[in-house]
C-alpha positions in Angstrom: 11.7 2.2 33.4 10.0 -0.7 31.6 11.3 -1.0 28.1 8.9 -2.0 25.3 9.1 -4.4 22.5 10.0 -1.6 19.9 13.0 -0.6 22.0 14.6 -4.1 22.0 13.6 -4.7 18.4 15.4 -1.5 17.5 18.5 -2.8 19.2 18.1 -6.1 17.3 17.8 -4.2 14.0 21.1 -2.3 14.7 22.7 -5.7 15.3 21.4 -7.0 12.0 23.0 -4.0 10.2 26.4 -5.0 11.4 26.4 -7.5 8.6 25.3 -5.0 5.9 26.5 -6.0 2.4 27.7 -9.4 3.6 24.8 -11.8 4.0 23.4 -12.2 0.5 21.6 -14.3 -0.6 20.4 -14.5 3.0 18.7 -11.6 4.8 20.2 -9.5 7.5 19.0 -10.7 10.9 19.6 -9.6 14.5 18.5 -11.3 17.7 18.6 -10.6 21.5 17.8 -12.7 24.5 16.3 -10.6 27.3 15.6 -11.6 30.9 14.3 -9.3 33.7 14.9 -6.3 31.4 18.5 -7.2 30.8 20.2 -8.4 27.6 21.9 -11.7 28.2 22.5 -12.8 24.7 23.2 -11.1 21.3 23.7 -12.3 17.8 23.5 -11.4 14.2 23.8 -13.4 11.0 27.2 -12.6 9.5 27.3 -14.6 6.2 25.3 -17.2 4.3 26.4 -20.6 5.7 27.3 -19.3 9.1 25.2 -19.5 12.2 21.9 -17.7 12.4 21.4 -14.8 14.7 19.1 -16.7 17.1 21.6 -19.5 17.5 24.4 -17.1 18.4 22.3 -15.2 20.9 21.2 -18.4 22.6 24.7 -19.7 22.8 25.8 -16.5 24.5 22.8 -16.7 26.9 23.5 -20.3 27.7 21.4 -21.9 30.5 20.1 -18.5 31.5 17.9 -18.4 28.4 15.3 -20.5 30.2 12.3 -18.4 30.9 13.7 -15.4 28.9 12.3 -13.5 25.9 13.9 -13.5 22.5 13.7 -10.6 20.1 14.5 -11.4 16.5 14.1 -9.2 13.5 12.9 -12.0 11.2 10.8 -15.1 12.0 12.9 -18.0 13.0 13.3 -20.6 10.3 11.5 -24.0 10.6 13.3 -25.6 7.6 16.7 -27.0 6.8 18.8 -24.7 4.6 22.5 -24.1 4.9 22.0 -24.5 8.7 19.5 -26.4 10.9 16.1 -24.9 11.8 16.3 -22.2 14.5 12.9 -23.1 16.0 14.3 -26.4 17.3 17.1 -24.6 19.2 14.7 -22.0 20.6 12.4 -24.7 21.9 15.2 -26.7 23.5 16.6 -23.5 25.2 13.5 -23.0 27.3 12.7 -19.5 25.9 9.2 -18.6 27.0 8.4 -15.8 24.5 9.6 -14.8 21.0 9.0 -11.3 19.6 9.4 -11.3 15.9 10.0 -8.1 13.8 8.5 -9.5 10.5 7.2 -12.8 9.2 9.6 -14.6 6.9 8.6 -14.0 3.3 10.3 -17.3 2.3 7.5 -19.6 1.1 9.3 -22.5 2.9 8.7 -20.8 6.2 6.2 -17.9 6.1 4.5 -18.4 9.4 5.5 -22.0 10.0 8.2 -20.9 12.5 5.7 -18.9 14.6 3.1 -21.7 14.4 5.6 -24.3 15.7 6.7 -22.1 18.5 3.1 -21.6 19.6 2.4 -25.4 19.3 5.2 -25.8 21.8 3.6 -23.4 24.3 5.9 -20.5 23.5 4.3 -17.1 23.2 5.0 -15.7 19.8 4.1 -12.2 18.4 5.0 -10.7 15.1 4.9 -7.2 13.5 7.4 -4.8 15.3 9.3 -2.2 13.3 8.1 -4.1 10.2 8.5 -1.3 7.7 12.1 -0.6 8.7 12.9 -4.3 8.6 11.4 -4.7 5.1 13.5 -1.8 3.9 16.8 -3.2 5.0 16.0 -6.6 3.4 14.2 -5.5 0.2 16.6 -7.4 -2.1 16.0 -10.6 -0.1 12.3 -10.1 -0.1 12.0 -9.8 -3.9 14.5 -12.6 -4.5 12.8 -15.1 -2.2 9.2 -14.3 -3.3 9.7 -13.6 -7.1 12.9 -15.5 -7.8 14.2 -12.3 -9.4 16.9 -9.8 -8.3 16.0 -6.3 -7.2 17.0 -4.0 -10.1 18.1 -0.4 -9.6 18.9 1.8 -12.5 21.5 4.5 -11.7 22.0 7.3 -14.2 24.3 10.4 -14.3 22.7 12.9 -16.7 22.5 16.5 -17.6 19.4 18.6 -16.8 18.1 17.9 -20.3 18.4 14.1 -19.8 21.6 13.4 -21.7 24.3 11.0 -20.6 26.8 11.8 -23.4 27.3 14.4 -26.2 26.6 13.6 -29.8 30.3 12.6 -30.1 29.9 10.1 -27.2 31.9 12.2 -24.7 30.6 11.6 -21.1 33.4 12.4 -18.8 32.3 13.9 -16.6 28.7 15.1 -16.5 28.3 15.0 -12.7 30.6 16.3 -10.0 33.4 14.5 -8.1 31.1 14.3 -5.0 28.4 12.5 -7.0 30.9 10.0 -8.3 32.2 9.3 -4.8 28.7 8.8 -3.6 27.9 6.5 -6.5 30.8 4.3 -5.6 29.5 4.1 -2.1 26.1 3.0 -3.5 27.7 0.1 -5.4 28.6 -1.7 -2.2 24.8 -2.2 -1.5 24.5 -4.6 -4.4 25.5 -8.0 -5.4 26.2 -7.1 -9.1 26.7 -4.2 -11.5 25.3 -4.4 -15.0 26.2 -2.6 -18.2 25.4 -3.2 -21.9 28.1 -3.9 -24.5 27.8 -0.4 -25.9 29.0 1.0 -22.5 32.0 -1.4 -22.5 33.0 -0.5 -26.1 32.5 3.3 -25.6 33.7 3.9 -22.0 35.7 0.7 -21.2 34.8 0.9 -17.5 36.4 -1.2 -14.7 33.2 -1.2 -12.6 35.2 -1.5 -9.4 34.2 0.2 -6.2 36.5 2.0 -3.8 34.5 1.1 -0.7 33.3 -2.5 -0.9 35.2 -5.3 0.8 33.5 -7.9 -1.4 34.1 -8.3 -5.1 30.9 -7.4 -6.9 29.8 -9.5 -9.9 30.2 -7.5 -13.1 27.5 -8.3 -15.8 27.8 -7.4 -19.5 24.7 -7.7 -21.7 26.2 -8.7 -25.0 24.0 -10.5 -27.5 26.8 -10.8 -30.1 29.6 -11.7 -27.7 31.7 -8.8 -28.9 33.3 -7.9 -25.6 37.1 -7.2 -26.1 39.3 -9.7 -24.4 41.4 -6.9 -23.0 38.5 -4.8 -21.6 39.2 -3.1 -18.3 36.2 -4.9 -16.8 38.4 -8.0 -16.5 40.5 -6.4 -13.7 42.2 -8.5 -11.1 40.0 -10.7 -9.0 36.9 -9.7 -11.0 34.0 -12.1 -11.3 32.4 -11.3 -14.7 29.3 -12.7 -16.3 28.6 -12.1 -20.0 25.0 -12.6 -20.9 24.5 -13.6 -24.5 22.4 -15.6 -26.9 22.8 -19.4 -27.5 24.7 -20.7 -30.5 24.4 -24.0 -32.3 26.8 -26.7 -31.3 30.0 -26.5 -33.3 29.7 -22.8 -33.9 32.0 -21.7 -31.1 34.5 -19.1 -32.1 38.0 -18.4 -30.9 36.9 -15.2 -29.3 34.0 -17.0 -27.5 36.4 -19.6 -26.1 38.9 -17.0 -25.0 36.2 -15.0 -23.2 34.9 -18.2 -21.5 38.3 -18.3 -19.8 37.8 -14.8 -18.4 34.1 -14.9 -17.6 31.1 -17.0 -17.2 29.1 -17.1 -20.4 25.4 -17.1 -19.5 23.2 -18.1 -22.4 19.6 -16.8 -22.2 16.5 -17.0 -24.4 16.0 -14.7 -27.4 13.3 -12.1 -27.8 12.9 -10.3 -31.2 16.6 -11.1 -32.0 17.8 -9.6 -28.7 18.5 -10.8 -25.2 15.3 -11.8 -23.3 15.9 -9.6 -20.3 13.3 -11.4 -18.1 14.9 -14.8 -18.7 18.2 -13.2 -18.0 17.0 -11.9 -14.6 15.6 -15.3 -13.7 18.9 -17.0 -14.6 20.9 -14.5 -12.6 18.7 -15.1 -9.6 19.5 -18.8 -9.9 23.2 -17.7 -9.4 22.0 -16.2 -6.1 22.4 -12.7 -7.3 19.7 -10.8 -5.3 20.3 -7.2 -6.3 21.7 -5.5 -9.4 22.8 -1.9 -10.0 22.4 -1.1 -13.6 24.9 1.5 -14.9 24.3 1.0 -18.6 23.5 3.3 -21.4 20.1 4.6 -22.7 19.4 1.4 -24.7 19.8 -1.0 -21.9 18.0 1.3 -19.5 15.1 1.8 -21.8 14.7 -1.9 -22.5 14.6 -2.7 -18.8 11.8 -0.1 -18.4 10.0 -1.4 -21.4 10.0 -4.9 -19.8 8.9 -3.7 -16.4 12.0 -5.0 -14.7 13.1 -1.9 -12.9 12.3 -1.6 -9.1 14.2 1.6 -8.2 15.9 4.6 -9.8 18.8 6.8 -8.8 19.1 9.8 -11.1 22.1 12.1 -10.5 21.2 15.3 -12.3 23.9 17.9 -13.1 22.9 21.6 -13.7 24.3 21.4 -17.3 22.6 21.6 -20.7 24.1 19.3 -23.4 21.5 19.6 -26.1 21.5 18.0 -29.6 19.0 15.5 -31.0 21.9 13.1 -31.6 23.2 13.3 -28.0 22.6 10.1 -26.1 19.5 10.1 -23.8 19.5 8.4 -20.5 16.4 6.2 -21.2 15.7 5.1 -24.8 14.2 1.7 -25.7 10.8 1.6 -27.3 9.1 3.9 -24.7 5.4 4.6 -24.5 2.8 6.0 -26.9 0.6 7.9 -24.4 1.6 9.9 -21.3 -0.9 8.2 -19.1 1.1 5.0 -19.6 4.3 6.5 -18.3 6.3 4.7 -15.6 5.1 6.3 -12.3 7.3 6.6 -9.3 6.7 6.6 -5.6 8.5 7.3 -2.3 10.4 10.1 -4.1 13.4 11.6 -2.3 15.5 14.6 -3.6 18.8 15.6 -2.1 21.7 17.8 -3.2 25.2 16.3 -3.6 27.7 19.1 -4.4 26.3 21.0 -7.3 24.2 18.0 -8.4 20.8 16.6 -7.3 20.1 13.0 -6.6 16.5 11.9 -7.4 15.8 8.6 -5.7 12.4 6.7 -6.1 10.7 3.3 -6.5 8.8 2.2 -9.5 5.1 2.1 -8.8 3.5 -1.2 -9.7 -0.1 -1.5 -11.0 -0.8 -4.7 -9.0 
């Protein structure tokens, strides 16, 4: 039976997923070298700075690569990054055809790799399983095109939208199964973000039970009031405290002590508060491509107000908390008219134990 391009691209996609959670700020990429219907070379990108998928697959295929077809989930690079351009190695290998899953969104490449292959008389086609490939690399796509991280707001709330009672009690609104699942979600991201109110009220560790990597922990703290003994400074933690600039000579003892435990990231001011857009841009410069926000209603609301949220994960418990002074999951300034509400798309609803998980993407007007 003759196998089609989608079949081999599907295998390349599975290869790419072997490095899930490990390649940031690079994308996940898988590659196959196929000759006479048989796979003679396999490769996937394992970590930024290590060999690309194409190079690994070609090395495995060796001299047999001549006259073969390469399947690669992302367009081969034509520029020097942490490693040399993959198109050069492909051309030298004698590959006759390259089937590309999706064109590289990186402006430095973005069609150049395919163009160079064609100029060297190599057949090059693109656009196979593109939607699935965009999905697995959505943080990379936003990071490389917008120079901003993908931002997901994760909320655990009661049916009436409360994340804590009027006394501030919040343990636990959702079920054990939801909390375990939430920890699994954390491993998909480069960083976890909370506001200073969450640190002061809940004193979270923000660790994850399932990730092999140490996620960056980000505290949004305009007044630099994070306690030096906060649980967030657990062993091997990489912490970033986002705050406002101070004048030279105004350093305090607390600031200097915190600087020994965390990176102090100064960002621009907006109406006396953290400029959240400037914060995201500077976090992207640190090669943070995705952020899971687990903050309180104030931080959540401010991110929505600024149009910085890409995705939402609402864990909803069948409980009613009530009370006008109880803390709502999304506060901030909000909107004046219902027709200006944040609209969601690609909505998924699933049950987790007694709770429901509402997952969706923010719909952009552009």
